[in-house]
FIKENU-957926 format. One record per residue (C-alpha): x, y, z; residue in one letter. Coordinates in steps of 0.2 Angstrom, whole numbers, plus 2048, in hexadecimal, padded with zeros to 3 digits. Example, Ala and Ser with C-alpha at 12.3 -4.5 7.8 and 13.67 -1.06 7.14 Angstrom:
BEGIN
node east: 83E, north: 7EA, up: 827, aa: A .
node east: 844, north: 7FB, up: 824, aa: S .
//
This chain:
BEGIN
node east: 141, north: 077, up: CA9, aa: M .
node east: 132, north: 074, up: C9E, aa: E .
node east: 136, north: 085, up: C95, aa: L .
node east: 145, north: 07C, up: C8F, aa: F .
node east: 13E, north: 06B, up: C8B, aa: A .
node east: 140, north: 06D, up: C78, aa: W .
node east: 153, north: 06E, up: C7A, aa: M .
node east: 15D, north: 05E, up: C7D, aa: A .
node east: 168, north: 066, up: C8C, aa: W .
node east: 174, north: 05B, up: C92, aa: T .
node east: 180, north: 05F, up: CA1, aa: T .
node east: 190, north: 064, up: C94, aa: P .
node east: 186, north: 06F, up: C8A, aa: V .
node east: 17D, north: 078, up: C99, aa: A .
node east: 18E, north: 07A, up: CA1, aa: V .
node east: 195, north: 081, up: C91, aa: F .
node east: 188, north: 08E, up: C8F, aa: F .
node east: 189, north: 093, up: CA1, aa: I .
node east: 19C, north: 094, up: CA0, aa: S .
node east: 19A, north: 0A1, up: C91, aa: V .
node east: 18E, north: 0AB, up: C9A, aa: A .
node east: 199, north: 0AC, up: CAA, aa: V .
node east: 1A8, north: 0B0, up: C9E, aa: L .
node east: 19F, north: 0BF, up: C95, aa: L .
node east: 19A, north: 0C5, up: CA6, aa: L .
node east: 1AB, north: 0C4, up: CAD, aa: G .
node east: 1B3, north: 0CC, up: C9E, aa: M .
node east: 1A6, north: 0DA, up: C9F, aa: T .
node east: 1AB, north: 0DE, up: CB1, aa: V .
node east: 1BD, north: 0DD, up: CAD, aa: W .
node east: 1BD, north: 0E8, up: C9E, aa: Q .
node east: 1B4, north: 0F6, up: CA9, aa: I .
node east: 1C1, north: 0F4, up: CB7, aa: K .
node east: 1D1, north: 0F3, up: CAB, aa: S .
node east: 1CD, north: 0F8, up: C99, aa: P .
node east: 1D7, north: 0ED, up: C8C, aa: T .
node east: 1E5, north: 0F2, up: C81, aa: V .
node east: 1E7, north: 0E9, up: C70, aa: A .
node east: 1F6, north: 0DE, up: C6E, aa: R .
node east: 1FD, north: 0D1, up: C62, aa: R .
node east: 1FF, north: 0BF, up: C67, aa: G .
node east: 1FF, north: 0AF, up: C5C, aa: F .
node east: 1EF, north: 0B5, up: C53, aa: L .
node east: 1F3, north: 0BE, up: C43, aa: P .
node east: 1EB, north: 0CE, up: C49, aa: L .
node east: 1EA, north: 0DA, up: C58, aa: R .
node east: 1DD, north: 0D6, up: C64, aa: T .
node east: 1D5, north: 0DC, up: C74, aa: T .
node east: 1D1, north: 0D0, up: C82, aa: R .
node east: 1BE, north: 0D0, up: C7A, aa: G .
node east: 1C5, north: 0CB, up: C6A, aa: D .
node east: 1CE, north: 0BC, up: C70, aa: R .
node east: 1BF, north: 0B7, up: C7B, aa: L .
node east: 1B4, north: 0B9, up: C6B, aa: F .
node east: 1C0, north: 0AF, up: C61, aa: L .
node east: 1C3, north: 0A2, up: C6F, aa: G .
node east: 1B0, north: 09F, up: C71, aa: L .
node east: 1AD, north: 09D, up: C60, aa: L .
node east: 1BB, north: 090, up: C5D, aa: S .
node east: 1B5, north: 087, up: C6D, aa: A .
node east: 1A4, north: 085, up: C65, aa: A .
node east: 1AB, north: 07E, up: C55, aa: Y .
node east: 1B6, north: 073, up: C60, aa: I .
node east: 1A7, north: 06D, up: C69, aa: N .
node east: 19E, north: 06A, up: C58, aa: L .
node east: 1AB, north: 061, up: C51, aa: A .
node east: 1AE, north: 056, up: C61, aa: W .
node east: 19B, north: 052, up: C60, aa: T .
node east: 19A, north: 04E, up: C4F, aa: G .
node east: 1AB, north: 044, up: C4C, aa: L .
node east: 1AD, north: 03A, up: C5C, aa: T .
node east: 1A2, north: 02F, up: C67, aa: D .
node east: 1AC, north: 034, up: C76, aa: L .
node east: 1A5, north: 03E, up: C85, aa: S .
node east: 1A2, north: 050, up: C82, aa: Q .
node east: 1AB, north: 054, up: C91, aa: W .
node east: 1BB, north: 051, up: C88, aa: F .
node east: 1B7, north: 05D, up: C7A, aa: G .
node east: 1B2, north: 069, up: C86, aa: A .
node east: 1C3, north: 067, up: C8F, aa: G .
node east: 1CC, north: 06A, up: C7E, aa: I .
node east: 1C1, north: 079, up: C7B, aa: A .
node east: 1C5, north: 080, up: C8C, aa: L .
node east: 1D7, north: 07E, up: C8A, aa: L .
node east: 1D7, north: 086, up: C78, aa: W .
node east: 1CD, north: 095, up: C80, aa: L .
node east: 1DA, north: 097, up: C8D, aa: L .
node east: 1E8, north: 097, up: C80, aa: V .
node east: 1E0, north: 0A4, up: C75, aa: V .
node east: 1DC, north: 0AF, up: C84, aa: M .
node east: 1EE, north: 0AF, up: C8B, aa: R .
node east: 1F9, north: 0AE, up: C7B, aa: W .
node east: 1EC, north: 0B2, up: C6D, aa: G .
//
């Protein structure tokens, strides 16, 4: 852990980045097994699974940053909201 001592790793931050890595690995395997087809959901453009994952992760990062900057509540709440948003984008986006 000395290698990462320069960063302020907290448990929620570590869980967030590990989850992102697992999602990317899982989506890669899913894409290899079952290629995606572009579709249109509530997002104003046709998207593939990878597009929705990217947009969901990007917005989840902004939700976490906003939560950290605007509240003094536990980061777990922000991570939970970000996860719910990611699931909504992946399912209906």
